[in-house]
ZAMARGU-4260 file (C-alpha; in steps of 0.2 Angstrom, whole numbers, plus 5000, padded with zeros to 4 digits):
<rodrens>
0) 5359/5845/5443 | 5366/5833/5430 | 5383/5825/5436 | 5397/5820/5425 | 5392/5802/5425
5) 5375/5806/5419 | 5382/5815/5404 | 5394/5801/5400 | 5392/5794/5382 | 5398/5777/5379
10) 5400/5768/5362 | 5400/5749/5361 | 5407/5743/5345 | 5407/5725/5341 | 5410/5712/5327
15) 5394/5706/5319 | 5391/5689/5327 | 5375/5679/5331 | 5376/5667/5345 | 5363/5653/5346
20) 5362/5646/5364 | 5353/5629/5365 | 5349/5620/5382 | 5349/5601/5379 | 5346/5586/5390
25) 5349/5568/5389 | 5334/5557/5393 | 5328/5539/5391 | 5313/5536/5380 | 5306/5525/5393
30) 5307/5539/5406 | 5299/5551/5394 | 5284/5539/5391 | 5286/5540/5372 | 5286/5526/5359
35) 5304/5522/5352 | 5308/5533/5337 | 5314/5525/5321 | 5332/5518/5324 | 5331/5518/5343
40) 5327/5505/5356 | 5315/5509/5370 | 5329/5510/5383 | 5340/5521/5373 | 5345/5539/5379
45) 5343/5553/5366 | 5347/5571/5367 | 5332/5583/5367 | 5330/5602/5368 | 5327/5607/5387
50) 5319/5624/5383 | 5318/5638/5371 | 5333/5643/5360 | 5341/5660/5364 | 5348/5671/5351
55) 5360/5685/5356 | 5371/5697/5346 | 5388/5690/5351 | 5399/5696/5366 | 5393/5713/5363
60) 5376/5709/5369 | 5383/5699/5384 | 5394/5713/5389 | 5379/5725/5389 | 5369/5713/5399
65) 5382/5712/5413 | 5385/5731/5412 | 5366/5734/5414 | 5366/5723/5430 | 5381/5733/5437
70) 5373/5750/5433 | 5357/5746/5441 | 5365/5745/5458 | 5376/5761/5455 | 5373/5780/5454
75) 5379/5780/5436 | 5367/5784/5421 | 5377/5785/5405 | 5370/5786/5388 | 5375/5770/5378
80) 5375/5767/5359 | 5380/5752/5350 | 5387/5748/5332 | 5392/5732/5324 | 5404/5729/5309
85) 5409/5715/5297 | 5399/5701/5289 | 5388/5691/5301 | 5395/5675/5309 | 5386/5661/5317
90) 5391/5653/5333 | 5381/5639/5342 | 5383/5634/5360 | 5375/5619/5369 | 5372/5620/5387
95) 5368/5606/5400 | 5362/5607/5417 | 5375/5600/5430 | 5375/5598/5448 | 5389/5609/5454
100) 5389/5606/5473 | 5394/5591/5483 | 5377/5593/5492 | 5368/5593/5476 | 5358/5609/5480
105) 5368/5621/5468 | 5363/5617/5450 | 5367/5628/5435 | 5369/5627/5416 | 5386/5625/5409
110) 5392/5625/5390 | 5397/5608/5385 | 5400/5611/5366 | 5403/5626/5355 | 5402/5626/5336
115) 5412/5640/5328 | 5410/5648/5311 | 5417/5639/5296 | 5427/5654/5291 | 5445/5656/5298
120) 5450/5671/5308 | 5452/5686/5295 | 5469/5689/5288 | 5464/5708/5285 | 5455/5720/5295
125) 5436/5720/5291 | 5430/5735/5281 | 5421/5748/5291 | 5411/5763/5284 | 5400/5775/5294
130) 5383/5780/5288 | 5376/5797/5291 | 5367/5791/5307 | 5382/5781/5313 | 5393/5796/5312
135) 5382/5805/5325 | 5383/5790/5336 | 5401/5787/5334 | 5406/5805/5339 | 5406/5814/5355
140) 5409/5799/5366 | 5417/5799/5383 | 5423/5782/5381 | 5422/5767/5369 | 5421/5748/5372
145) 5427/5738/5357 | 5423/5719/5357 | 5431/5709/5343 | 5426/5692/5338 | 5434/5690/5322
150) 5453/5690/5327 | 5457/5706/5317 | 5450/5722/5325 | 5445/5736/5313 | 5458/5749/5310
155) 5448/5764/5313 | 5458/5771/5327 | 5463/5787/5318 | 5445/5791/5313 | 5438/5787/5331
160) 5451/5797/5339 | 5447/5812/5328 | 5428/5810/5332 | 5431/5807/5351 | 5446/5818/5357
165) 5452/5812/5374 | 5441/5796/5374 | 5447/5781/5384 | 5445/5763/5376 | 5442/5746/5383
170) 5445/5732/5371 | 5441/5713/5372 | 5449/5703/5358 | 5450/5686/5351 | 5468/5689/5347
175) 5480/5698/5357 | 5489/5704/5342 | 5485/5717/5329 | 5481/5731/5342 | 5497/5740/5340
180) 5490/5755/5332 | 5477/5757/5345 | 5490/5756/5358 | 5502/5768/5350 | 5488/5781/5347
185) 5479/5781/5363 | 5493/5775/5375 | 5488/5774/5393 | 5470/5778/5388 | 5469/5761/5380
190) 5466/5745/5390 | 5466/5728/5381 | 5458/5713/5390 | 5463/5696/5383 | 5462/5678/5387
195) 5477/5667/5392 | 5474/5655/5377 | 5476/5670/5365 | 5495/5671/5369 | 5498/5653/5364
200) 5501/5659/5346 | 5518/5665/5352 | 5524/5647/5356 | 5522/5649/5375 | 5518/5630/5377
205) 5506/5635/5391 | 5500/5617/5393 | 5516/5612/5401 | 5516/5624/5415 | 5509/5619/5432
210) 5515/5634/5443 | 5510/5653/5442 | 5528/5659/5441 | 5531/5650/5424 | 5514/5656/5418
215) 5517/5674/5422 | 5535/5673/5415 | 5528/5666/5399 | 5515/5679/5397 | 5527/5693/5400
220) 5539/5686/5387 | 5525/5684/5374 | 5518/5701/5377 | 5535/5709/5373 | 5537/5699/5356
225) 5536/5709/5340 | 5521/5698/5335 | 5510/5705/5348 | 5518/5723/5346 | 5513/5731/5363
230) 5531/5733/5369 | 5540/5749/5367 | 5558/5743/5365 | 5565/5760/5365 | 5557/5767/5381
235) 5557/5749/5388 | 5539/5750/5394 | 5522/5744/5388 | 5512/5755/5377 | 5496/5753/5386
240) 5488/5743/5399 | 5485/5724/5396 | 5475/5712/5407 | 5477/5694/5405 | 5464/5682/5412
245) 5469/5665/5420 | 5451/5660/5423 | 5445/5655/5436 | 5460/5657/5448 | 5471/5671/5443
250) 5473/5688/5434 | 5488/5698/5428 | 5490/5716/5424 | 5504/5723/5414 | 5505/5742/5411
255) 5517/5756/5406 | 5522/5758/5425 | 5519/5742/5434 | 5515/5724/5434 | 5503/5716/5446
260) 5497/5698/5448 | 5484/5690/5459 | 5479/5672/5462 | 5466/5663/5473 | 5474/5656/5488
265) 5480/5638/5487 | 5476/5637/5469 | 5486/5632/5454 | 5484/5634/5435 | 5470/5623/5428
270) 5475/5625/5410 | 5477/5606/5407 | 5463/5600/5418 | 5447/5593/5411 | 5431/5602/5414
275) 5419/5588/5416 | 5404/5600/5420 | 5407/5611/5405 | 5413/5629/5404 | 5406/5646/5407
280) 5410/5656/5391 | 5404/5673/5397 | 5417/5676/5410 | 5427/5688/5399 | 5413/5699/5395
285) 5409/5700/5413 | 5427/5708/5416 | 5425/5719/5401 | 5409/5726/5409 | 5418/5728/5426
290) 5432/5738/5417 | 5419/5749/5409 | 5410/5752/5425 | 5427/5757/5433 | 5431/5768/5418
295) 5415/5777/5420 | 5418/5781/5438 | 5435/5788/5435 | 5434/5794/5417 | 5447/5781/5412
300) 5457/5767/5418 | 5473/5771/5428 | 5478/5756/5438 | 5487/5760/5454 | 5493/5746/5466
305) 5478/5749/5477 | 5466/5751/5462 | 5471/5734/5455 | 5471/5726/5472 | 5453/5730/5474
310) 5448/5726/5456 | 5457/5709/5455 | 5449/5703/5471 | 5432/5708/5465 | 5435/5699/5448
315) 5441/5683/5457 | 5426/5683/5468 | 5414/5684/5454 | 5423/5671/5444 | 5422/5659/5458
320) 5404/5661/5459 | 5401/5660/5441 | 5412/5644/5439 | 5403/5635/5453 | 5385/5640/5449
325) 5385/5642/5430 | 5370/5651/5422 | 5351/5650/5422 | 5339/5645/5409 | 5320/5650/5409
330) 5314/5657/5393 | 5332/5658/5387 | 5350/5660/5394 | 5351/5671/5409 | 5367/5678/5416
335) 5368/5678/5436 | 5367/5693/5446 | 5385/5696/5452 | 5390/5711/5462 | 5407/5715/5471
340) 5401/5717/5489 | 5406/5700/5494 | 5424/5703/5490 | 5425/5717/5502 | 5414/5712/5517
345) 5417/5727/5528 | 5410/5740/5515 | 5427/5748/5513 | 5439/5745/5498 | 5448/5728/5500
350) 5465/5737/5500 | 5459/5748/5515 | 5451/5733/5525 | 5467/5723/5523 | 5480/5736/5522
355) 5487/5730/5539 | 5488/5712/5533 | 5501/5703/5522 | 5492/5696/5507 | 5502/5682/5499
360) 5490/5681/5484 | 5494/5698/5477 | 5511/5702/5470 | 5519/5718/5463 | 5533/5712/5451
365) 5548/5723/5448 | 5546/5733/5432 | 5559/5725/5421 | 5575/5728/5431 | 5591/5719/5425
370) 5589/5705/5438 | 5571/5703/5435 | 5574/5701/5416 | 5587/5687/5419 | 5574/5678/5431
375) 5561/5681/5418 | 5571/5673/5404 | 5575/5657/5414 | 5558/5655/5422 | 5549/5656/5405
380) 5561/5644/5397 | 5558/5625/5394 | 5575/5619/5400 | 5574/5613/5418 | 5589/5615/5429
385) 5597/5625/5443 | 5595/5641/5434 | 5577/5639/5431 | 5574/5634/5449 | 5583/5649/5456
390) 5573/5660/5444 | 5556/5653/5449 | 5561/5656/5467 | 5566/5674/5464 | 5553/5680/5452
395) 5539/5684/5465 | 5544/5694/5479 | 5533/5690/5494 | 5531/5700/5510 | 5533/5691/5527
400) 5528/5693/5545 | 5540/5698/5558 | 5537/5698/5577 | 5543/5716/5579 | 5542/5732/5568
405) 5554/5733/5554 | 5559/5747/5542 | 5555/5739/5525 | 5570/5749/5517 | 5582/5742/5529
410) 5592/5727/5523 | 5588/5710/5530 | 5600/5699/5539 | 5600/5681/5544 | 5593/5685/5561
415) 5578/5693/5553 | 5575/5678/5543 | 5576/5666/5558 | 5565/5677/5568 | 5552/5678/5554
420) 5551/5659/5552 | 5552/5656/5571 | 5537/5667/5573 | 5527/5658/5559 | 5531/5641/5567
425) 5526/5646/5585 | 5509/5653/5579 | 5506/5637/5569 | 5510/5624/5582 | 5501/5634/5596
430) 5486/5642/5586 | 5486/5634/5569 | 5488/5651/5560 | 5506/5653/5558 | 5506/5648/5539
435) 5491/5658/5534 | 5500/5672/5526 | 5513/5662/5517 | 5512/5659/5498 | 5509/5641/5502
440) 5505/5625/5492 | 5497/5610/5499 | 5495/5592/5493 | 5489/5581/5507 | 5502/5584/5521
445) 5515/5590/5509 | 5517/5609/5511 | 5529/5620/5502 | 5532/5638/5497 | 5545/5633/5484
450) 5539/5634/5466 | 5554/5624/5460 | 5547/5610/5472 | 5529/5612/5467 | 5532/5610/5448
455) 5539/5592/5448 | 5527/5586/5462 | 5512/5592/5452 | 5519/5584/5436 | 5521/5568/5446
460) 5503/5570/5451 | 5497/5572/5433 | 5506/5558/5427 | 5501/5546/5441 | 5483/5551/5440
465) 5483/5548/5421 | 5491/5531/5423 | 5479/5525/5436 | 5464/5530/5426 | 5469/5522/5409
470) 5459/5507/5404 | 5474/5497/5400 | 5493/5498/5402 | 5507/5490/5394 | 5520/5491/5408
475) 5523/5499/5425 | 5525/5517/5427 | 5543/5521/5432 | 5548/5536/5442 | 5565/5542/5448
480) 5566/5551/5465 | 5582/5559/5470 | 5588/5568/5486 | 5599/5567/5501 | 5594/5555/5515
485) 5579/5561/5525 | 5574/5574/5512 | 5556/5566/5510 | 5557/5557/5494 | 5545/5543/5499
490) 5534/5555/5509 | 5531/5566/5493 | 5526/5551/5482 | 5514/5544/5496 | 5506/5561/5498
495) 5503/5562/5479 | 5496/5545/5479 | 5485/5549/5494 | 5478/5565/5485 | 5474/5554/5470
500) 5465/5541/5481 | 5453/5554/5487 | 5444/5553/5471 | 5440/5534/5474 | 5428/5526/5486
505) 5443/5516/5493 | 5462/5519/5490 | 5468/5509/5474 | 5486/5509/5481 | 5496/5497/5491
510) 5514/5501/5496 | 5529/5490/5495 | 5547/5495/5500 | 5563/5486/5496 | 5581/5491/5499
515) 5592/5484/5486 | 5607/5485/5498 | 5599/5470/5507 | 5597/5460/5491 | 5610/5446/5489
520) 5607/5443/5470 | 5596/5448/5456 | 5585/5433/5459 | 5578/5442/5474 | 5571/5456/5462
525) 5559/5443/5454 | 5554/5437/5472 | 5550/5454/5477 | 5539/5457/5461 | 5528/5441/5466
530) 5518/5450/5480 | 5517/5465/5468 | 5509/5454/5455 | 5498/5447/5468 | 5492/5464/5473
535) 5488/5468/5455 | 5477/5452/5453 | 5467/5459/5468 | 5463/5475/5459 | 5475/5486/5467
540) 5489/5497/5460 | 5505/5493/5470 | 5518/5507/5472 | 5535/5499/5474 | 5549/5509/5482
545) 5566/5502/5476 | 5577/5512/5488 | 5596/5514/5484 | 5593/5507/5466 | 5611/5514/5463
550) 5620/5503/5475 | 5634/5491/5471 | 5632/5474/5465 | 5645/5463/5456 | 5658/5476/5460
555) 5650/5490/5451 | 5638/5504/5456 | 5621/5503/5447 | 5625/5484/5446 | 5606/5480/5448
560) 5599/5491/5434 | 5600/5479/5420 | 5589/5467/5429 | 5575/5479/5430 | 5574/5483/5411
565) 5562/5469/5406 | 5549/5474/5419 | 5552/5493/5415 | 5550/5491/5396 | 5539/5475/5393
570) 5530/5474/5409 | 5536/5456/5412 | 5547/5447/5424 | 5556/5431/5421 | 5556/5416/5433
575) 5567/5402/5426 | 5565/5409/5409 | 5546/5410/5409 | 5539/5427/5407 | 5525/5433/5419
580) 5515/5449/5416 | 5516/5462/5430 | 5501/5473/5426 | 5497/5490/5432 | 5510/5495/5445
585) 5521/5510/5449 | 5540/5508/5452 | 5548/5522/5462 | 5567/5521/5461 | 5575/5531/5475
590) 5593/5536/5473 | 5606/5533/5487 | 5622/5537/5479 | 5616/5551/5467 | 5607/5565/5476
595) 5600/5573/5460 | 5595/5569/5442 | 5609/5580/5436 | 5621/5568/5444 | 5614/5554/5434
600) 5615/5564/5418 | 5634/5567/5421 | 5637/5549/5420 | 5632/5549/5402 | 5647/5561/5398
605) 5662/5553/5406 | 5680/5560/5403 | 5687/5543/5399 | 5681/5532/5384 | 5682/5516/5394
610) 5670/5523/5407 | 5657/5526/5393 | 5659/5508/5388 | 5656/5503/5406 | 5641/5514/5408
615) 5633/5506/5392 | 5637/5488/5399 | 5628/5492/5415 | 5613/5498/5405 | 5612/5515/5413
620) 5606/5524/5398 | 5593/5511/5395 | 5587/5513/5413 | 5586/5531/5412 | 5576/5531/5396
625) 5563/5521/5404 | 5559/5533/5418 | 5544/5544/5414 | 5545/5557/5428 | 5560/5563/5438
630) 5558/5571/5455 | 5572/5580/5464 | 5569/5583/5483 | 5581/5596/5491 | 5587/5593/5508
635) 5585/5603/5524 | 5603/5606/5528 | 5608/5624/5533 | 5625/5628/5527 | 5635/5639/5539
640) 5638/5652/5526 | 5620/5656/5526 | 5621/5660/5545 | 5634/5675/5543 | 5632/5694/5542
645) 5640/5693/5525 | 5626/5683/5518 | 5619/5691/5502 | 5600/5694/5498 | 5599/5678/5487
650) 5608/5668/5501 | 5595/5675/5514 | 5581/5670/5503 | 5589/5652/5502 | 5590/5652/5521
655) 5571/5657/5522 | 5566/5643/5510 | 5576/5630/5520 | 5570/5635/5537 | 5552/5636/5530
660) 5554/5618/5524 | 5560/5613/5541 | 5546/5623/5549 | 5533/5613/5539 | 5541/5596/5545
665) 5542/5602/5563 | 5524/5607/5563 | 5518/5591/5555 | 5528/5580/5567 | 5522/5590/5582
670) 5504/5588/5577 | 5507/5570/5575 | 5517/5566/5591 | 5514/5581/5603 | 5495/5583/5600
675) 5491/5584/5618 | 5506/5596/5622 | 5497/5612/5627 | 5511/5625/5623 | 5527/5625/5613
680) 5539/5639/5618 | 5550/5649/5606 | 5566/5642/5614 | 5561/5625/5611 | 5555/5628/5593
685) 5571/5638/5590 | 5582/5623/5595 | 5572/5612/5583 | 5573/5625/5569 | 5591/5628/5569
690) 5598/5611/5574 | 5611/5602/5563 | 5602/5587/5558 | 5612/5571/5552 | 5598/5562/5543
695) 5586/5576/5537 | 5567/5574/5541 | 5570/5557/5549 | 5580/5565/5562 | 5567/5579/5566
700) 5554/5565/5568 | 5566/5555/5579 | 5570/5569/5591 | 5552/5575/5593 | 5545/5557/5594
705) 5558/5552/5608 | 5556/5568/5618 | 5546/5568/5634 | 5532/5580/5628 | 5519/5568/5621
710) 5508/5569/5637 | 5513/5584/5646 | 5514/5603/5646 | 5529/5609/5636 | 5538/5623/5644
715) 5555/5623/5636 | 5571/5615/5632 | 5571/5601/5646 | 5557/5593/5637 | 5569/5588/5622
720) 5580/5572/5624 | 5597/5574/5632 | 5613/5577/5621 | 5619/5559/5624 | 5603/5553/5614
725) 5601/5567/5603 | 5619/5565/5596 | 5612/5551/5585 | 5602/5563/5575 | 5606/5581/5579
730) 5618/5593/5586 | 5612/5609/5594 | 5618/5626/5588 | 5619/5633/5606 | 5629/5649/5602
735) 5617/5654/5588 | 5602/5651/5600 | 5610/5662/5613 | 5613/5676/5600 | 5595/5675/5594
740) 5589/5675/5612 | 5599/5691/5616 | 5591/5699/5600 | 5574/5694/5606 | 5577/5702/5623
745) 5584/5718/5615 | 5568/5719/5604 | 5557/5717/5620 | 5551/5700/5616 | 5549/5688/5630
750) 5562/5673/5630 | 5558/5657/5639 | 5572/5644/5640
</rodrens>
């Protein structure tokens, strides 16, 4: 008996493109045993063909190759026909074999160069007329796959819809624009898959984005522009389904009813990173084939939350394998065999196998509520300030673990937040698993769930890495770091430096710390620069921390700034009028008076004209203009208004962010100082989590380091230092601790004090 899948008839329609794939290798003439060719020396390296040249008919043939591999392992047997349109265009791709694994065993072919047609993308839709035979092929189809390589898809939607009533359509386009008519006519039966780079035509400035929240916000804003034309401004919804690739680490779905996003755990956008191995150009046709297979199974694409949960996980799994291993070449380019079984190891759908677990990598975004619209606008904007920080923190709504059953519809309170973070902290310090289900970012020992903190840290990483790798530099790299005492300003910079140092055989950095409050005169600045110059002469990159650069000298705050200007601008320091070149160095200016960059900026707009003249005399604008990166580090203080029943939902999320930051610091310090302590109880951890610390992270370290737990079993509160010693750094919130303990007992949770 013939099944519905056996009777399915699919039309693949693609623009007329011929892709020439050439495998090349670089060899030495001596190694080849050949005589030197004319113009070459015997030891020269030359580029040779490494095997047969492959010709394929564009991405249409690539998609068919992927689909054939997927269909071979399925029960589906559809009838497939192909048509092409437009004048032929030539594309050339050069592949090289690269070692893709650290052990050297995994080798594959990666594209290192692509030569595109001389013609620009078409300004008008290509002409398309059916012959008699093509009419028979074009009609009576269950579904259609349209692959456009020209930038302007053929506007034959009306004709195809008449020939194929009720058909579904999957489209892969070079451009995300010009699909309006297809989307309006087919509606939810039309799914467009496009690349992230296609959206750059809407001035998204994607290269400046280093966190997923900003990328997603920019995508959603761009997709709703009239230029793209897929947004119904009257009904306030998208006309069709749109899938945006963020290869190789993330994928976004935007549809008429929902918005979903998935990223690989611990990953961040790689848009600006260099691909030294080369690229894998067939990753988009792989997803198109997967979409086609999915449409064949269900006679269309209707992405529910569970369906996209499974599909997105399968896509990222295949992308990872493709990105790591590349392609094969024997008698031509060969696409690897990739299935979806490795994404769902249990054999069940991924959403079923993990239905009981929180997945921080999968997000369902609110479908354009007024609050979401406001967050979207600020998160997608290029201005950096408190509004953007709050928007980034609010854009993604994550799920969190609780040590007791909770009704998801019931409103949260501050006790729920404390219990959730306490549960994570206890599991982490005792089993190293407490932070596994958090949307966490790691850079060395720096851990955070805050995208507003990730962004400047990653920007600092990119700028420092670029500076260190330059062949020559004119002046030191100058960085401003602001935050309250003990917020972790120097810690963040050191972790960035340690991460960069991992790519070198030995660390290129050496650290110097100077506190300007201890300087008696500006001459000591030159004396401090002497060991920095000596370190440069030894081939190192010194990182000099100038703590409290905004301290008073000569009766004025910021009195020392003018004496740094020659070093910051010209890269020289003057000793008795003689200039000495500093060389490659990094100057980190840590604020003591101003806790944020915005506090510095407010100095430039004083209320009194005489204050403006003083600011210019102190050279504050000149100093600020010489900084290349500014890093704001938030403190870990917990305001009392966050610990009240009247706290709003936004205030509770702020409480969670601060407590999680504390939890990361406590866990790190415990692993450092209490490694041999076998067990840390909830009562002890609660006291550390809720304490009113006077000097931020320094106080947490001091309390843990001075406690009697380094070489003994930790049972509870007596292991902490006595109040007479603790008062230097912390005050315990005992009443709140007792309230939390009563709540825990009421929930049936064991409380050990």
